[in-house]
VOGU-3710 file (C-alpha; in Angstrom, 3 decimals, decimal comma):
1> mkrvlswfiv> 54,860/-54,812/-68,749  51,782/-54,554/-66,962  52,873/-56,840/-64,122  55,930/-55,019/-63,734  53,784/-51,630/-63,411  51,570/-53,337/-60,726  54,776/-54,648/-58,773  56,010/-50,826/-58,741  52,593/-49,856/-57,519  52,514/-52,390/-54,548
11> lavvagmava> 56,200/-51,547/-53,688  55,394/-47,600/-53,194  52,286/-48,542/-51,189  54,329/-50,559/-48,988  56,947/-48,115/-48,641  54,578/-45,460/-47,678  53,010/-47,689/-44,899  56,489/-48,257/-43,540  57,630/-44,537/-43,581  54,165/-43,329/-41,751
21> vgfrihgqra> 54,983/-46,341/-39,274  58,421/-44,951/-38,753  57,253/-41,381/-37,957  54,541/-42,580/-35,469  57,393/-44,761/-33,937  59,373/-41,674/-33,401  56,804/-39,436/-32,438  56,521/-37,378/-35,812  53,433/-37,064/-37,835  53,385/-38,210/-41,470
31> pgeaepeapv> 53,472/-35,900/-44,320  50,237/-34,447/-44,611  48,565/-36,033/-41,550  46,530/-33,239/-39,502  47,737/-32,534/-36,189  45,470/-33,858/-33,300  43,418/-30,986/-31,260  44,969/-30,421/-27,717  42,158/-30,857/-24,757  40,516/-27,896/-23,731
41> svevvkleir> 40,515/-26,902/-19,906  37,075/-26,447/-18,219  35,582/-26,268/-14,810  32,280/-28,347/-13,982  29,590/-28,493/-11,353  27,597/-31,486/-10,549  23,922/-31,469/-11,388  21,945/-31,392/-8,357  18,615/-31,316/-6,551  17,801/-28,459/-4,737
51> dlersvravg> 14,748/-25,735/-3,994  14,664/-22,802/-6,105  12,458/-19,549/-5,585  11,603/-17,281/-8,842  11,970/-13,622/-7,692  11,381/-10,384/-9,354  13,391/-7,255/-8,892  11,558/-4,484/-6,760  12,899/-0,872/-6,422  11,822/1,742/-3,739
61> tlvpvstanl> 12,870/4,636/-1,830  13,892/5,375/1,668  11,315/7,212/3,810  11,284/8,633/7,451  9,224/7,023/10,361  7,613/10,316/10,755  7,650/14,002/9,346  6,875/17,191/11,156  6,706/20,562/9,785  7,470/22,541/13,045
71> alkaagrvae> 5,913/25,951/13,683  5,943/28,720/16,189  2,868/29,452/18,348  3,507/33,327/18,954  4,347/36,065/16,291  7,716/38,209/16,371  11,043/38,509/15,090  13,224/35,717/14,835  16,187/36,485/16,840  18,229/32,928/16,261
81> vrvkigqdvq> 17,954/30,010/14,125  20,174/26,950/15,994  20,239/24,323/13,391  20,681/23,862/9,907  19,904/21,081/7,049  20,722/17,862/7,536  21,653/18,636/11,131  20,397/15,565/14,015  19,247/16,979/16,941  17,990/15,313/20,140
91> qgellvilds> 14,379/15,717/21,712  13,780/19,050/23,331  16,651/20,862/21,823  16,267/24,734/21,113  15,747/25,205/17,040  14,407/28,580/16,904  14,386/31,421/19,159  12,137/34,864/18,677  12,868/37,983/20,183  10,791/38,266/23,377
101> tdyqnqlraa> 11,334/41,879/24,464  7,518/42,450/23,998  6,670/39,414/25,771  9,063/39,887/28,564  7,853/43,297/29,140  4,107/41,897/29,303  5,335/38,950/31,664  6,481/41,738/33,970  3,290/43,594/33,811  1,298/40,698/34,665
111> eatyelacan> 3,661/39,882/37,698  3,111/43,313/39,144  -0,423/43,137/38,697  -0,596/39,826/40,482  1,467/40,847/43,148  -0,693/44,208/43,687  -4,025/42,192/43,680  -2,499/39,814/46,540  -1,274/42,961/48,347  -4,940/44,422/47,906
121> lerqrtssvv> -6,401/41,194/48,860  -4,379/41,038/52,132  -4,978/44,711/52,872  -8,755/44,264/52,406  -8,591/41,226/55,164  -6,758/43,246/57,581  -6,864/47,062/56,993  -9,526/49,595/58,255  -11,914/51,451/56,106  -9,790/54,306/55,608
131> leaaqaeaal> -6,732/51,765/54,260  -9,501/50,339/52,127  -10,513/53,600/50,350  -6,832/54,260/49,781  -6,547/51,095/48,013  -9,309/51,223/46,185  -8,013/54,442/44,701  -4,709/52,793/43,983  -6,372/50,061/42,155  -8,410/52,125/40,096
141> kqaraqidaa> -5,237/53,937/38,921  -3,525/50,673/38,292  -6,766/49,756/36,141  -6,589/52,960/34,302  -2,520/52,181/33,549  -3,364/48,570/32,392  -6,183/50,360/29,982  -3,415/52,617/28,538  -1,092/49,777/28,063  -3,499/47,269/26,618
151> ranyermggl> -4,608/50,091/24,324  -1,555/50,650/23,040  -0,676/46,965/22,328  -4,024/46,591/20,718  -2,976/49,195/18,236  0,451/48,278/17,747  -0,958/44,273/16,981  -3,678/45,991/14,625  -0,780/47,581/12,763  1,118/44,406/12,614
161> ynqhaislaq> -2,213/42,740/11,444  -2,839/45,075/8,672  1,212/44,405/7,647  0,173/40,274/7,648  2,867/39,906/9,827  0,601/38,341/12,737  -2,461/36,101/12,643  -6,129/37,073/13,162  -5,816/35,012/16,609  -3,009/37,042/17,768
171> yeaaktqldv> -4,835/40,002/16,782  -7,919/39,261/18,879  -5,973/38,099/21,640  -4,765/41,851/22,158  -8,636/42,888/21,709  -9,371/40,502/24,369  -6,385/41,909/26,602  -8,134/45,533/25,989  -11,348/43,835/27,274  -10,046/42,317/30,422
181> alaqlelaqa> -8,483/45,611/30,908  -11,535/47,747/30,817  -13,485/45,011/33,081  -10,600/45,648/35,391  -11,234/49,128/35,347  -15,056/48,523/36,121  -14,159/46,523/38,799  -11,961/49,087/40,397  -14,473/51,587/39,896  -17,182/49,452/41,508
191> sasaveagss> -14,583/48,784/44,473  -14,141/52,293/44,959  -17,886/52,934/45,125  -18,224/50,045/47,603  -15,636/51,223/49,665  -17,223/54,973/49,648  -20,689/53,267/50,448  -19,107/51,493/53,653  -19,418/47,847/52,341  -16,189/46,411/53,172
201> eqvlriaeaq> -17,624/42,581/52,649  -18,046/43,550/48,853  -14,695/45,545/48,500  -13,121/41,788/49,999  -14,836/39,576/47,341  -13,845/41,998/44,559  -10,411/42,173/45,784  -10,293/37,959/45,468  -11,715/38,311/42,168  -8,967/40,656/41,048
211> kkqaevslev> -6,432/38,266/42,451  -7,966/35,440/40,380  -7,757/37,351/37,541  -4,577/38,662/37,711  -3,313/35,094/38,121  -4,717/34,003/35,029  -3,247/36,727/33,247  0,124/35,954/34,690  0,102/32,427/33,505  -1,205/33,512/29,942
221> araqisdtvl> 1,943/35,766/29,913  4,458/32,924/31,007  2,868/30,769/28,431  3,565/33,392/25,833  7,374/33,303/26,945  7,686/29,771/26,408  5,943/29,991/22,908  9,080/32,293/21,586  10,983/29,277/21,382  10,691/26,186/19,287
231> rapfsgrvqh> 12,083/22,995/20,491  12,467/19,491/18,942  9,190/17,331/19,704  11,242/13,970/19,013  15,084/13,132/18,176  15,794/13,478/14,506  17,269/15,179/11,738  16,410/18,457/10,318  15,278/18,222/6,536  14,226/21,680/5,743
241> vnvsageias> 15,137/25,285/7,412  12,134/27,992/6,252  13,243/30,726/8,369  16,007/33,284/8,833  17,536/35,258/11,493  15,465/38,815/11,282  12,339/37,632/9,738  9,205/37,964/11,067  7,289/34,840/12,051  3,801/34,131/12,534
251> pgmpvitlve> 1,826/31,484/14,297  1,233/28,281/12,665  3,977/29,029/9,774  5,854/25,984/9,462  9,815/27,011/10,252  11,429/23,559/10,649  10,915/20,406/8,869  12,186/17,511/11,233  12,141/13,783/10,185  12,495/10,793/12,514
261> thpmlaefml> 15,372/8,734/10,916  15,448/5,669/13,668  14,453/3,421/12,200  14,434/4,089/8,837  11,932/2,539/6,426  11,837/1,686/2,673  8,683/2,036/0,606  8,157/-0,305/-2,195  5,015/-0,392/-4,512  4,553/-4,101/-5,488
271> sekqaqavre> 1,893/-5,554/-8,039  -0,821/-7,700/-6,527  0,601/-10,619/-7,419  3,796/-9,793/-5,778  2,240/-8,438/-2,841  0,325/-11,836/-2,201  3,524/-13,622/-2,002  4,958/-11,315/1,110  3,578/-11,352/4,647  4,012/-8,948/7,491
281> gdalsvyvps> 7,167/-10,088/9,210  8,990/-11,721/6,562  12,751/-10,997/6,040  14,000/-9,300/3,078  17,468/-8,251/1,834  17,592/-4,716/0,867  20,402/-3,347/-1,363  21,434/0,390/-1,324  23,209/1,211/-4,521  24,578/4,650/-3,705
291> lgvcldakit> 26,057/3,222/-0,483  27,095/-0,587/-1,924  25,658/-2,086/1,056  23,192/-4,809/1,810  20,842/-4,760/4,834  18,746/-7,231/6,709  15,369/-5,769/6,957  11,788/-6,867/7,962  8,517/-6,083/6,615  6,223/-3,814/8,885
301> gispapdprt> 3,256/-2,887/6,982  1,400/-3,816/3,831  -1,564/-1,474/2,181  -4,697/-3,503/2,939  -5,680/-2,415/-0,846  -3,953/-1,381/-4,003  -3,821/2,253/-5,102  -6,795/2,687/-7,322  -4,972/4,582/-9,855  -1,996/2,271/-10,113
311> rlvkvrvelp> -3,160/-0,838/-9,112  0,210/-1,161/-6,823  0,289/-2,353/-3,208  2,501/-0,322/-0,956  4,810/-2,337/1,316  6,772/-0,878/4,167  10,159/-2,506/5,350  12,036/-1,694/8,302  15,922/-1,159/8,189  18,443/-1,615/10,601
321> ehaslragmm> 19,986/1,524/11,931  22,851/2,746/9,641  24,733/6,333/9,796  24,538/6,864/6,069  20,940/6,119/5,190  19,022/9,456/3,852  15,420/9,851/3,130  14,822/9,923/-0,876  17,848/6,995/-1,401  16,984/4,449/-3,708
331> vetriaeetr> 16,856/0,677/-2,460  16,293/-2,491/-4,204  15,344/-5,841/-3,137  13,766/-9,215/-4,598  10,645/-10,480/-3,950  9,838/-14,407/-4,602  7,024/-15,196/-6,629  7,288/-18,930/-6,757  8,898/-21,827/-4,740  9,798/-24,870/-6,794
341> rqvlalpeqc> 10,986/-27,795/-4,384  13,616/-30,413/-4,946  14,065/-29,825/-8,533  17,511/-30,112/-10,746  19,535/-27,035/-10,869  22,794/-25,483/-12,120  24,318/-22,372/-12,406  23,057/-19,921/-15,172  26,280/-19,487/-16,773  26,497/-23,207/-17,427
351> ivggsvepav> 23,785/-22,443/-20,551  24,671/-21,960/-24,121  22,787/-21,187/-27,081  20,507/-18,521/-25,491  16,909/-18,709/-24,750  16,071/-20,148/-28,133  17,824/-23,106/-27,939  19,430/-23,551/-24,637  21,807/-26,446/-23,848  24,955/-27,471/-21,981
361> fivvddqavr> 27,745/-29,373/-22,076  28,249/-32,545/-20,363  31,805/-34,230/-19,613  31,783/-37,846/-20,484  34,886/-39,840/-21,029  36,943/-36,755/-21,407  34,799/-35,616/-23,948  32,540/-32,405/-24,146  28,869/-33,579/-25,355  26,373/-30,916/-25,988
371> rpvklgvsdg> 22,934/-31,756/-24,723  19,628/-29,415/-25,725  17,751/-28,534/-22,368  14,438/-27,330/-21,117  14,532/-24,848/-18,512  12,336/-23,540/-15,729  12,333/-21,514/-12,827  15,406/-19,129/-12,060  16,273/-17,005/-9,078  18,772/-14,999/-10,941
381> rmvevvegae> 21,891/-17,404/-10,492  20,580/-21,076/-10,684  17,836/-22,402/-13,136  15,845/-25,241/-13,115  16,650/-27,954/-15,490  13,388/-29,894/-16,679  14,613/-32,364/-19,758  18,148/-33,039/-21,119  20,278/-33,869/-18,286  20,096/-36,092/-14,958
391> egdlvvvkgq> 21,243/-35,428/-11,502  25,175/-36,323/-11,362  25,666/-35,231/-14,803  28,964/-32,869/-14,898  28,315/-29,532/-16,632  30,947/-27,382/-17,985  30,589/-24,085/-16,112  33,855/-22,349/-17,454  35,382/-22,855/-20,645  32,449/-23,692/-22,756
401> tflrsgmrvv> 32,605/-20,631/-24,809  34,589/-22,284/-27,884  33,583/-25,538/-26,972  32,094/-28,185/-29,814  30,453/-31,610/-28,953  33,183/-34,353/-29,134  36,182/-32,137/-28,099  38,502/-33,899/-25,898  38,244/-31,724/-22,423  40,508/-31,640/-19,151
411> vrggte> 38,789/-30,818/-15,993  40,990/-28,146/-14,079  38,407/-27,300/-11,515  34,869/-27,065/-10,336  32,990/-29,935/-8,584  33,867/-33,492/-10,266
//
C-alpha cells in the first residue's frame, strides 16, 4: 500500500513539472508563478572629470553713478516746472524757471546806469566846463534815483527775509546794493563839487570810476537773470521734484534730484571671505529678478576696508546699458569662494538619499546598482564625487525616484 502511494506522489510531481514546462513553452505563467517586473526607463549621464567652483548667492541693489540735489541760486516765485519724476533729461535742459520780473527790472536799471556812465565819461573827455557841470548835475540826480530804488528794494527784501522767503545772503545783497547807491551818490556829489571848483581832471577820473562801477553792477544783474533758471548739469533721470509752480523758492533749497543712470551700478555687501575671492575688473553675471534678465557685468570698485558695524565689504559692479533698469531694483549674483580643478562631477539631480546618506544609481549590465557616495564641492548644478563612483560610470539622472538596487532598466536618453 505504501509503495502504491509513493508511485502516486512521483506521478503527481512529474505531471506538475510537465504542466509548468508546457506553460513556459506557450508563453504563459504557471499557476501561482509571480509576473516578472518590466524594466524601468531611465536617462543616464557619464561621470566625468571637470573643474568646479563653489559659489554663494549675493543680493545687491542698483544705484546710479551719481546723484545730485539741484538748487536755485536766486530767490523768487516758481513760474514753471518743466520736468516730472522718472523723466529722462539731457545735459543743459531747462528744469525749473523762476519769475524774473524783478530781476529784469534790475537789469534794465543797470543797463541804463551803464549807458549813462559811458556817456558821462565820453562827455567829460570832449565837453566844456559848462557841459561838465550839467553832466555832474544829471549824474547827481541819477544817483539819488538809484538810492530811492535801492532803498525800496532793500525794504522789500527785508520783508521777504522776515517771512523766511529768502536767505540771509540775499537780504545782505540788497543791503550791499543800497550801500553801492549811497557811494554813487557821494561820487556824484564829489563830481559836482569838483566841477564847481573847476577841476576837470578830477571829474574825468570820477567819471571813469563810475563807468567801472556801472559795468560791475550790470554783470551782477545779468548773472542774477541767469540764476532764475535751473538747468540739468548732466544727462540723467529725474528722481524727485520738490517744488511746484507758484511756490517761493529760496537759494540753496533742493528742488530737483537728478541721477545719472548710464552706466548703472550694482552694489553688493560681501563678507570678508567672499570679498577676498574677487578682484577689480572681474566679470560677473548679474540677474535682475523683476525684469527676468541676466546681464554681463564687471567689478569696478571694492571698498578697501569692511564696514566697522556690519563687517561687510562694499563691492560695486558696472552694468551695461539697459532701458528698464531703475535705481533701487534688487539684483543677484554668485560669488565663487573655492575652485576645484579636475575632479569627478555629476549633476546634483543624480543624488538620492539626501545629504545624510547620499547615493547614486549606476547602470551595470542593464541593472540599477545603488552606490553610497561621498560628496565634495557643489556649484549649484554639478557636485563633486569624492568616493563611491569612478570616471566613466553611467549614473541615472532621470527615472531614479522609484528605483531599487537590482532592478532592470532600459536607457532611453542621456549620455551613454
